[in-house]
Every structure is written in structure tokens, then in C-alpha cells.
MOPAC internal coordinates of N, CA, C and O (Angstrom, degrees):
PM7 1SCF
backbone

  N    0.0000 0     0.00 0     0.00 0    0    0    0
  C    1.3910 1     0.00 0     0.00 0    1    0    0
  C    1.4858 1   106.28 1     0.00 0    2    1    0
  O    1.2310 1   120.51 1  -109.99 1    3    2    1
  N    1.3230 1   116.63 1    70.01 1    3    2    1
  C    1.5048 1   119.35 1  -178.86 1    5    3    2
  C    1.4862 1   113.80 1  -107.29 1    6    5    3
  O    1.2310 1   119.23 1   163.42 1    7    6    5
  N    1.3497 1   119.08 1   -16.58 1    7    6    5
  C    1.4543 1   118.84 1  -177.24 1    9    7    6
  C    1.5377 1   109.52 1   -89.35 1   10    9    7
  O    1.2310 1   123.01 1   -22.22 1   11   10    9
  N    1.3406 1   111.84 1   157.78 1   11   10    9
  C    1.5285 1   116.74 1  -171.85 1   13   11   10
  C    1.5705 1   110.70 1   -69.68 1   14   13   11
  O    1.2310 1   120.03 1   146.49 1   15   14   13
  N    1.2766 1   117.54 1   -33.51 1   15   14   13
  C    1.4658 1   118.50 1   179.25 1   17   15   14
  C    1.5104 1   114.98 1   -62.55 1   18   17   15
  O    1.2310 1   121.89 1   140.22 1   19   18   17
  N    1.2848 1   113.98 1   -39.78 1   19   18   17
  C    1.5628 1   118.95 1   178.58 1   21   19   18
  C    1.4908 1   108.80 1   -66.93 1   22   21   19
  O    1.2310 1   119.26 1   137.20 1   23   22   21
  N    1.3825 1   119.02 1   -42.80 1   23   22   21
  C    1.3986 1   121.09 1   179.00 1   25   23   22
  C    1.4847 1   112.44 1   -64.89 1   26   25   23
  O    1.2310 1   120.37 1   140.11 1   27   26   25
  N    1.2638 1   116.90 1   -39.89 1   27   26   25
  C    1.4412 1   122.25 1   177.76 1   29   27   26
  C    1.6051 1   113.62 1   -65.52 1   30   29   27
  O    1.2310 1   122.50 1   145.16 1   31   30   29
  N    1.3685 1   112.82 1   -34.84 1   31   30   29
  C    1.4077 1   118.59 1  -178.40 1   33   31   30
  C    1.5564 1   110.06 1   -73.78 1   34   33   31
  O    1.2310 1   120.33 1   145.87 1   35   34   33
  N    1.2631 1   116.97 1   -34.13 1   35   34   33
  C    1.4447 1   124.29 1   175.47 1   37   35   34
  C    1.4872 1   113.70 1   -69.54 1   38   37   35
  O    1.2310 1   123.40 1   135.63 1   39   38   37
  N    1.3027 1   111.08 1   -44.37 1   39   38   37
  C    1.5166 1   121.09 1   173.40 1   41   39   38
  C    1.6003 1   110.73 1   -59.62 1   42   41   39
  O    1.2310 1   120.22 1   129.64 1   43   42   41
  N    1.2255 1   117.18 1   -50.36 1   43   42   41
  C    1.4936 1   118.56 1   176.93 1   45   43   42
  C    1.5648 1   112.81 1   -62.68 1   46   45   43
  O    1.2310 1   120.50 1   140.83 1   47   46   45
  N    1.3489 1   116.64 1   -39.17 1   47   46   45
  C    1.4198 1   118.12 1   174.22 1   49   47   46
  C    1.5443 1   116.59 1   -58.77 1   50   49   47
  O    1.2310 1   122.21 1   133.87 1   51   50   49
  N    1.3153 1   113.38 1   -46.13 1   51   50   49
  C    1.4202 1   118.81 1   176.05 1   53   51   50
  C    1.4520 1   113.03 1   -64.66 1   54   53   51
  O    1.2310 1   118.61 1   142.19 1   55   54   53
  N    1.3364 1   120.25 1   -37.81 1   55   54   53
  C    1.4476 1   123.57 1   177.11 1   57   55   54
  C    1.5366 1   112.02 1   -61.97 1   58   57   55
  O    1.2310 1   120.90 1   143.15 1   59   58   57
  N    1.3847 1   115.89 1   -36.85 1   59   58   57
  C    1.4614 1   119.73 1  -176.38 1   61   59   58
  C    1.5733 1   104.64 1   -73.32 1   62   61   59
  O    1.2310 1   117.88 1   140.96 1   63   62   61
  N    1.3717 1   121.64 1   -39.04 1   63   62   61
  C    1.4223 1   125.89 1   177.37 1   65   63   62
  C    1.5887 1   104.35 1   -54.23 1   66   65   63
  O    1.2310 1   121.44 1   125.35 1   67   66   65
  N    1.3508 1   114.85 1   -54.65 1   67   66   65
  C    1.4502 1   116.92 1  -171.25 1   69   67   66
  C    1.5257 1   109.43 1   -59.47 1   70   69   67
  O    1.2310 1   118.17 1   143.61 1   71   70   69
  N    1.3819 1   121.10 1   -36.39 1   71   70   69
  C    1.3570 1   125.61 1  -175.27 1   73   71   70
  C    1.6091 1   106.35 1   -70.75 1   74   73   71
  O    1.2310 1   121.30 1   149.18 1   75   74   73
  N    1.2371 1   115.13 1   -30.82 1   75   74   73
  C    1.6005 1   115.42 1   172.77 1   77   75   74
  C    1.4866 1   116.66 1   -80.63 1   78   77   75
  O    1.2310 1   123.23 1  -178.70 1   79   78   77
  N    1.3839 1   111.41 1     1.30 1   79   78   77
  C    1.4927 1   118.84 1   178.35 1   81   79   78
  C    1.5839 1   111.27 1    79.23 1   82   81   79
  O    1.2310 1   119.39 1  -156.94 1   83   82   81
  N    1.1900 1   118.77 1    23.06 1   83   82   81
  C    1.4804 1   122.45 1  -179.41 1   85   83   82
  C    1.6366 1   107.20 1  -102.35 1   86   85   83
  O    1.2310 1   121.94 1   -48.11 1   87   86   85
  N    1.2857 1   113.89 1   131.89 1   87   86   85
  C    1.4269 1   117.94 1   173.22 1   89   87   86
  C    1.5075 1   110.90 1  -101.71 1   90   89   87
  O    1.2310 1   122.71 1   -32.97 1   91   90   89
  N    1.2645 1   112.41 1   147.03 1   91   90   89
  C    1.5735 1   119.01 1   176.40 1   93   91   90
  C    1.5732 1   104.74 1  -102.33 1   94   93   91
  O    1.2310 1   124.05 1   -46.90 1   95   94   93
  N    1.3257 1   109.83 1   133.10 1   95   94   93
  C    1.5578 1   114.12 1   179.55 1   97   95   94
  C    1.5162 1   101.57 1  -154.13 1   98   97   95
  O    1.2310 1   125.85 1   -17.79 1   99   98   97
  N    1.4116 1   106.37 1   162.21 1   99   98   97
  C    1.4722 1   117.32 1   176.66 1  101   99   98
  C    1.4956 1   115.00 1  -111.82 1  102  101   99
  O    1.2310 1   120.42 1   -34.02 1  103  102  101
  N    1.2275 1   116.80 1   145.98 1  103  102  101
  C    1.4770 1   126.09 1  -175.95 1  105  103  102
  C    1.5382 1   106.15 1  -125.21 1  106  105  103
  O    1.2310 1   122.06 1   -26.55 1  107  106  105
  N    1.3655 1   113.66 1   153.45 1  107  106  105
  C    1.5214 1   122.09 1   171.62 1  109  107  106
  C    1.5070 1   107.01 1  -109.01 1  110  109  107
  O    1.2310 1   120.18 1   -46.32 1  111  110  109
  N    1.4068 1   117.25 1   133.68 1  111  110  109
  C    1.3266 1   117.91 1   174.01 1  113  111  110
  C    1.5144 1   112.20 1  -165.57 1  114  113  111
  O    1.2310 1   119.62 1     2.85 1  115  114  113
  N    1.3521 1   118.33 1  -177.15 1  115  114  113
  C    1.4690 1   118.28 1  -174.53 1  117  115  114
  C    1.6503 1   103.91 1   -82.15 1  118  117  115
  O    1.2310 1   122.13 1   -26.39 1  119  118  117
  N    1.3446 1   113.52 1   153.61 1  119  118  117
  C    1.3179 1   117.42 1   179.77 1  121  119  118
  C    1.5871 1   115.59 1   -62.28 1  122  121  119
  O    1.2310 1   123.10 1   156.12 1  123  122  121
  N    1.2990 1   111.67 1   -23.88 1  123  122  121
  C    1.5296 1   115.83 1  -177.00 1  125  123  122
  C    1.5927 1   106.81 1   -75.93 1  126  125  123
  O    1.2310 1   119.27 1   161.20 1  127  126  125
  N    1.2068 1   119.00 1   -18.80 1  127  126  125
  C    1.4540 1   122.07 1   178.83 1  129  127  126
  C    1.4764 1   115.95 1   -99.05 1  130  129  127
  O    1.2310 1   121.00 1  -171.48 1  131  130  129
  N    1.2289 1   115.69 1     8.52 1  131  130  129
  C    1.4829 1   120.03 1   178.26 1  133  131  130
  C    1.4894 1   118.83 1   -56.61 1  134  133  131
  O    1.2310 1   122.17 1   127.07 1  135  134  133
  N    1.3854 1   113.44 1   -52.93 1  135  134  133
  C    1.4886 1   122.01 1   179.35 1  137  135  134
  C    1.4894 1   107.92 1   -68.70 1  138  137  135
  O    1.2310 1   115.75 1   141.41 1  139  138  137
  N    1.3029 1   125.67 1   -38.59 1  139  138  137
  C    1.4380 1   126.78 1  -179.30 1  141  139  138
  C    1.6105 1   105.38 1   -64.72 1  142  141  139
  O    1.2310 1   117.72 1   135.56 1  143  142  141
  N    1.3522 1   121.95 1   -44.44 1  143  142  141
  C    1.4982 1   115.87 1  -177.23 1  145  143  142
  C    1.4038 1   107.46 1   -71.89 1  146  145  143
  O    1.2310 1   117.46 1   145.03 1  147  146  145
  N    1.3284 1   122.44 1   -34.97 1  147  146  145
  C    1.5356 1   124.15 1   177.66 1  149  147  146
  C    1.4931 1   113.30 1   -57.22 1  150  149  147
  O    1.2310 1   124.05 1   131.57 1  151  150  149
  N    1.2767 1   109.84 1   -48.43 1  151  150  149
  C    1.5343 1   116.33 1  -176.05 1  153  151  150
  C    1.5425 1   110.04 1   -73.54 1  154  153  151
  O    1.2310 1   119.25 1   147.77 1  155  154  153
  N    1.2996 1   119.03 1   -32.23 1  155  154  153
  C    1.4432 1   117.92 1   169.12 1  157  155  154
  C    1.4317 1   115.56 1   -66.48 1  158  157  155
  O    1.2310 1   117.39 1   138.65 1  159  158  157
  N    1.3695 1   122.58 1   -41.35 1  159  158  157
  C    1.3480 1   122.84 1   176.27 1  161  159  158
  C    1.4820 1   111.63 1   -63.53 1  162  161  159
  O    1.2310 1   118.03 1   140.43 1  163  162  161
  N    1.3289 1   121.37 1   -39.57 1  163  162  161
  C    1.4551 1   124.36 1   179.11 1  165  163  162
  C    1.5245 1   111.47 1   -60.17 1  166  165  163
  O    1.2310 1   119.85 1   137.74 1  167  166  165
  N    1.3712 1   117.90 1   -42.26 1  167  166  165
  C    1.4054 1   122.56 1  -178.90 1  169  167  166
  C    1.5227 1   108.52 1   -70.88 1  170  169  167
  O    1.2310 1   119.34 1   138.44 1  171  170  169
  N    1.3248 1   118.86 1   -41.56 1  171  170  169
  C    1.4495 1   119.38 1  -178.09 1  173  171  170
  C    1.5364 1   109.82 1   -68.61 1  174  173  171
  O    1.2310 1   118.86 1   152.35 1  175  174  173
  N    1.4011 1   119.77 1   -27.65 1  175  174  173
  C    1.4723 1   118.78 1  -175.25 1  177  175  174
  C    1.5251 1   108.14 1   -81.34 1  178  177  175
  O    1.2310 1   119.54 1   166.16 1  179  178  177
  N    1.3362 1   118.48 1   -13.84 1  179  178  177
  C    1.4729 1   121.28 1  -178.68 1  181  179  178
  C    1.5031 1   108.83 1   -76.18 1  182  181  179
  O    1.2310 1   117.76 1   165.84 1  183  182  181
  N    1.2657 1   121.87 1   -14.16 1  183  182  181
  C    1.4841 1   125.76 1   178.19 1  185  183  182
  C    1.5725 1   107.44 1    67.40 1  186  185  183
  O    1.2310 1   121.68 1    12.68 1  187  186  185
  N    1.2989 1   114.38 1  -167.32 1  187  186  185
  C    1.5188 1   118.82 1   173.21 1  189  187  186
  C    1.5040 1   107.88 1    93.63 1  190  189  187
  O    1.2310 1   121.99 1     8.27 1  191  190  189
  N    1.3050 1   113.79 1  -171.73 1  191  190  189
  C    1.4941 1   121.43 1  -173.12 1  193  191  190
  C    1.5904 1   110.43 1   -76.85 1  194  193  191
  O    1.2310 1   122.11 1   150.70 1  195  194  193
  N    1.2700 1   113.56 1   -29.30 1  195  194  193
  C    1.4935 1   117.95 1   174.16 1  197  195  194
  C    1.4385 1   116.00 1   -65.78 1  198  197  195
  O    1.2310 1   121.69 1   139.47 1  199  198  197
  N    1.4177 1   114.37 1   -40.53 1  199  198  197
  C    1.5067 1   115.89 1   175.63 1  201  199  198
  C    1.4855 1   112.10 1   -70.08 1  202  201  199
  O    1.2310 1   117.89 1   149.00 1  203  202  201
  N    1.4194 1   121.62 1   -31.00 1  203  202  201
  C    1.3673 1   120.29 1   179.70 1  205  203  202
  C    1.5499 1   108.72 1   -74.13 1  206  205  203
  O    1.2310 1   119.26 1   143.48 1  207  206  205
  N    1.2673 1   119.02 1   -36.52 1  207  206  205
  C    1.4686 1   121.43 1   173.62 1  209  207  206
  C    1.5524 1   111.69 1   -58.77 1  210  209  207
  O    1.2310 1   121.26 1   130.40 1  211  210  209
  N    1.3775 1   115.20 1   -49.60 1  211  210  209
  C    1.4809 1   117.03 1   178.35 1  213  211  210
  C    1.4781 1   112.47 1   -59.52 1  214  213  211
  O    1.2310 1   120.24 1   134.63 1  215  214  213
  N    1.3404 1   117.15 1   -45.37 1  215  214  213
  C    1.4164 1   120.87 1  -175.19 1  217  215  214
  C    1.6938 1   107.23 1   -59.90 1  218  217  215
  O    1.2310 1   121.47 1   137.86 1  219  218  217
  N    1.3090 1   114.80 1   -42.14 1  219  218  217
  C    1.3923 1   112.44 1  -176.04 1  221  219  218
  C    1.5676 1   114.77 1   -72.73 1  222  221  219
  O    1.2310 1   123.07 1   153.30 1  223  222  221
  N    1.3267 1   111.72 1   -26.70 1  223  222  221
  C    1.5314 1   117.34 1   178.53 1  225  223  222
  C    1.5049 1   107.42 1   -76.63 1  226  225  223
  O    1.2310 1   117.49 1   145.27 1  227  226  225
  N    1.3907 1   122.39 1   -34.73 1  227  226  225
  C    1.4644 1   120.34 1   177.07 1  229  227  226
  C    1.4170 1   110.52 1   -70.29 1  230  229  227
  O    1.2310 1   119.30 1   137.13 1  231  230  229
  N    1.4084 1   118.94 1   -42.87 1  231  230  229
  C    1.5006 1   120.37 1   175.45 1  233  231  230
  C    1.6079 1   116.19 1   -55.42 1  234  233  231
  O    1.2310 1   126.11 1   138.53 1  235  234  233
  N    1.3782 1   105.86 1   -41.47 1  235  234  233
  C    1.5749 1   110.57 1   178.09 1  237  235  234
  C    1.5153 1   107.97 1   -68.44 1  238  237  235
  O    1.2310 1   117.51 1   137.12 1  239  238  237
  N    1.3238 1   122.34 1   -42.88 1  239  238  237
  C    1.4732 1   120.46 1  -174.91 1  241  239  238
  C    1.5370 1   109.59 1   -67.64 1  242  241  239
  O    1.2310 1   119.13 1   140.78 1  243  242  241
  N    1.3199 1   119.27 1   -39.22 1  243  242  241
  C    1.4365 1   123.57 1   179.99 1  245  243  242
  C    1.5167 1   111.03 1   -73.30 1  246  245  243
  O    1.2310 1   120.14 1   140.71 1  247  246  245
  N    1.2716 1   117.34 1   -39.29 1  247  246  245
  C    1.4396 1   123.22 1   176.11 1  249  247  246
  C    1.5009 1   109.57 1    76.03 1  250  249  247
  O    1.2310 1   119.42 1  -151.47 1  251  250  249
  N    1.3155 1   118.71 1    28.53 1  251  250  249
  C    1.4284 1   125.02 1  -176.31 1  253  251  250
  C    1.5403 1   108.96 1   -99.23 1  254  253  251
  O    1.2310 1   118.81 1   -52.58 1  255  254  253
  N    1.3439 1   119.87 1   127.42 1  255  254  253
  C    1.3671 1   125.98 1   170.75 1  257  255  254
  C    1.3990 1   112.25 1  -103.00 1  258  257  255
  O    1.2310 1   120.44 1   -28.22 1  259  258  257
  N    1.3191 1   116.77 1   151.78 1  259  258  257
  C    1.4644 1   116.34 1   179.08 1  261  259  258
  C    1.5605 1   115.94 1   -61.73 1  262  261  259
  O    1.2310 1   121.01 1   -36.67 1  263  262  261
  N    1.3652 1   115.67 1   143.33 1  263  262  261
  C    1.4553 1   115.02 1  -176.95 1  265  263  262
  C    1.4926 1   112.70 1   -66.64 1  266  265  263
  O    1.2310 1   121.49 1   -36.54 1  267  266  265
  N    1.2563 1   114.76 1   143.46 1  267  266  265
  C    1.4148 1   119.70 1   179.35 1  269  267  266
  C    1.5382 1   109.26 1  -118.21 1  270  269  267
  O    1.2310 1   122.17 1   -32.19 1  271  270  269
  N    1.3161 1   113.44 1   147.81 1  271  270  269
  C    1.5671 1   121.11 1   179.86 1  273  271  270
  C    1.5113 1   108.62 1   -67.94 1  274  273  271
  O    1.2310 1   121.05 1   -32.09 1  275  274  273
  N    1.2585 1   115.60 1   147.91 1  275  274  273
  C    1.5439 1   121.58 1   176.79 1  277  275  274
  C    1.4751 1   113.83 1    84.58 1  278  277  275
  O    1.2310 1   116.15 1  -169.31 1  279  278  277
  N    1.3128 1   124.91 1    10.69 1  279  278  277
  C    1.3049 1   125.73 1  -177.40 1  281  279  278
  C    1.5315 1   115.58 1   -64.64 1  282  281  279
  O    1.2310 1   120.50 1   143.62 1  283  282  281
  N    1.3657 1   116.64 1   -36.38 1  283  282  281
  C    1.4996 1   120.64 1   179.61 1  285  283  282
  C    1.5432 1   104.11 1   -70.66 1  286  285  283
  O    1.2310 1   121.70 1   137.68 1  287  286  285
  N    1.3024 1   114.36 1   -42.32 1  287  286  285
  C    1.5319 1   115.85 1  -171.58 1  289  287  286
  C    1.6215 1   107.41 1   -63.96 1  290  289  287
  O    1.2310 1   120.71 1   138.97 1  291  290  289
  N    1.3308 1   116.25 1   -41.03 1  291  290  289
  C    1.3594 1   118.30 1   179.66 1  293  291  290
  C    1.5244 1   111.29 1   -63.33 1  294  293  291
  O    1.2310 1   119.58 1   137.22 1  295  294  293
  N    1.2685 1   118.41 1   -42.78 1  295  294  293
  C    1.4829 1   123.09 1   179.28 1  297  295  294
  C    1.4367 1   106.07 1   -60.06 1  298  297  295
  O    1.2310 1   116.01 1   136.77 1  299  298  297
  N    1.3439 1   125.19 1   -43.23 1  299  298  297
  C    1.4411 1   124.86 1  -177.02 1  301  299  298
  C    1.6335 1   109.31 1   -63.55 1  302  301  299
  O    1.2310 1   124.09 1   141.32 1  303  302  301
  N    1.3497 1   109.76 1   -38.68 1  303  302  301
  C    1.4197 1   114.10 1  -177.69 1  305  303  302
  C    1.5436 1   114.35 1   -65.44 1  306  305  303
  O    1.2310 1   122.32 1   149.38 1  307  306  305
  N    1.3697 1   113.17 1   -30.62 1  307  306  305
  C    1.4598 1   120.12 1   179.63 1  309  307  306
  C    1.4925 1   110.66 1   -82.30 1  310  309  307
  O    1.2310 1   119.82 1   177.58 1  311  310  309
  N    1.3129 1   117.94 1    -2.42 1  311  310  309
  C    1.4759 1   122.53 1  -172.64 1  313  311  310
  C    1.5763 1   107.86 1   -65.53 1  314  313  311
  O    1.2310 1   118.92 1   -32.71 1  315  314  313
  N    1.3345 1   119.66 1   147.29 1  315  314  313
  C    1.4284 1   121.31 1   172.36 1  317  315  314
  C    1.5367 1   118.00 1   -59.96 1  318  317  315
  O    1.2310 1   124.77 1   151.96 1  319  318  317
  N    1.3993 1   108.45 1   -28.04 1  319  318  317
  C    1.4623 1   115.04 1   175.96 1  321  319  318
  C    1.4932 1   121.47 1   -82.56 1  322  321  319
  O    1.2310 1   122.31 1  -177.97 1  323  322  321
  N    1.3621 1   113.17 1     2.03 1  323  322  321
  C    1.5558 1   121.29 1   179.41 1  325  323  322
  C    1.4432 1   107.42 1   -57.59 1  326  325  323
  O    1.2310 1   119.63 1   -56.39 1  327  326  325
  N    1.3527 1   118.31 1   123.61 1  327  326  325
  C    1.3937 1   118.43 1   173.74 1  329  327  326
  C    1.4466 1   116.06 1    82.56 1  330  329  327
  O    1.2310 1   121.00 1  -169.39 1  331  330  329
  N    1.3150 1   115.69 1    10.61 1  331  330  329
  C    1.4920 1   117.71 1  -176.48 1  333  331  330
  C    1.5498 1   112.45 1   -87.92 1  334  333  331
  O    1.2310 1   118.05 1  -168.60 1  335  334  333
  N    1.3463 1   121.33 1    11.40 1  335  334  333
  C    1.3855 1   125.96 1  -179.72 1  337  335  334
  C    1.5264 1   117.15 1    42.41 1  338  337  335
  O    1.2310 1   121.88 1  -126.38 1  339  338  337
  N    1.3101 1   114.00 1    53.62 1  339  338  337
  C    1.4918 1   123.10 1  -179.52 1  341  339  338
  C    1.4726 1   107.86 1   -71.74 1  342  341  339
  O    1.2310 1   119.32 1   -34.75 1  343  342  341
  N    1.3561 1   118.91 1   145.25 1  343  342  341
  C    1.4329 1   124.61 1   171.22 1  345  343  342
  C    1.5540 1   106.26 1   -93.93 1  346  345  343
  O    1.2310 1   121.86 1   -71.46 1  347  346  345
  N    1.3199 1   114.05 1   108.54 1  347  346  345
  C    1.4607 1   115.79 1  -176.94 1  349  347  346
  C    1.5735 1   109.42 1  -108.30 1  350  349  347
  O    1.2310 1   119.46 1  -156.74 1  351  350  349
  N    1.2348 1   118.64 1    23.26 1  351  350  349
  C    1.4737 1   120.76 1   178.96 1  353  351  350
  C    1.5995 1   110.79 1   -77.58 1  354  353  351
  O    1.2310 1   121.15 1   -45.68 1  355  354  353
  N    1.3756 1   115.41 1   134.32 1  355  354  353
  C    1.4716 1   120.46 1  -179.24 1  357  355  354
  C    1.4904 1   106.49 1   -92.18 1  358  357  355
  O    1.2310 1   121.55 1   -28.73 1  359  358  357
  N    1.3074 1   114.63 1   151.27 1  359  358  357
  C    1.4969 1   121.31 1   173.86 1  361  359  358
  C    1.5720 1   108.95 1   -85.57 1  362  361  359
  O    1.2310 1   118.78 1   -51.50 1  363  362  361
  N    1.2405 1   119.94 1   128.50 1  363  362  361
  C    1.3999 1   117.57 1  -177.11 1  365  363  362
  C    1.6177 1   108.98 1   -94.90 1  366  365  363
  O    1.2310 1   123.31 1   -51.35 1  367  366  365
  N    1.3016 1   111.26 1   128.65 1  367  366  365
  C    1.4895 1   119.19 1  -179.21 1  369  367  366
  C    1.5100 1   109.06 1  -118.20 1  370  369  367
  O    1.2310 1   119.61 1   -15.40 1  371  370  369
  N    1.3328 1   118.34 1   164.60 1  371  370  369
  C    1.4137 1   120.43 1  -179.76 1  373  371  370
  C    1.5207 1   113.81 1   -88.81 1  374  373  371
  O    1.2310 1   122.63 1   177.77 1  375  374  373
  N    1.3385 1   112.57 1    -2.23 1  375  374  373
  C    1.4839 1   118.88 1   179.54 1  377  375  374
  C    1.4494 1   110.92 1    92.56 1  378  377  375
  O    1.2310 1   120.85 1    17.62 1  379  378  377
  N    1.3114 1   115.99 1  -162.38 1  379  378  377
  C    1.5027 1   126.39 1  -176.29 1  381  379  378
  C    1.5171 1   109.74 1  -123.69 1  382  381  379
  O    1.2310 1   119.07 1   -30.37 1  383  382  381
  N    1.3113 1   119.39 1   149.63 1  383  382  381
  C    1.3836 1   120.41 1   168.52 1  385  383  382
  C    1.5438 1   113.46 1   -88.45 1  386  385  383
  O    1.2310 1   125.51 1   -42.93 1  387  386  385
  N    1.3377 1   107.01 1   137.07 1  387  386  385
  C    1.5369 1   115.71 1  -179.30 1  389  387  386
  C    1.5168 1   110.73 1  -120.00 1  390  389  387
  O    1.2310 1   121.06 1   -51.07 1  391  390  389
  N    1.2616 1   115.58 1   128.93 1  391  390  389
  C    1.5255 1   119.34 1   178.39 1  393  391  390
  C    1.6091 1   106.40 1   -91.66 1  394  393  391
  O    1.2310 1   124.50 1   -57.60 1  395  394  393
  N    1.2783 1   108.97 1   122.40 1  395  394  393
  C    1.4843 1   117.73 1  -179.95 1  397  395  394
  C    1.5240 1   109.69 1  -104.18 1  398  397  395
  O    1.2310 1   120.10 1   180.00 1  399  398  397

């Protein structure tokens, strides 16, 4: 893709995708899943009731919920050592001598 017309065509195509509200991205997967992923992406990009139903089914099947802020903090608060008044100070040493 070294000539100007090809670069311009690709740029125009990507601009039209953006105007339609479609994002271009890359995913990694097994070769056997290529057509499945492509057909799923096409149906989701079409929007409408079918896309909403597919999104809901995939979310349910994956069981993934959106990440929420403060998850690590909440896990630390649930820890059995929470409130145990641990002394976590380190002793400072000058290190050791090494002969090179």
C-alpha cells in the first residue's frame, strides 16, 4: 500500500466507518473461530433487536460484568487480616559487599 490513491481510499473507507459509528479493531483467536467471529461482528454491527439479543446472550454466556473501580480496595477490606494491626516496617540495612 505505497501509492497515494490506495492510502486515500483506505482513509476514506475508515472515515465512512467512523461516520456510521463503527470502530475497527483487531482480535486474537484460533483460526477455526475466524468465520464465527466475523459473522458475530457483522450481526452486532447491524444494530437492531437481533444485535441486542445477541449481546445479551453473549454477556450471559461469558458471565462478565463491567469492571468497577475500587475492586482491589474492597478485596483488601474483606481480607481476614484487615484490622489486625500488623507491623509492616522494614529494617534498613546497608547491604553487603561484593567482590567483582
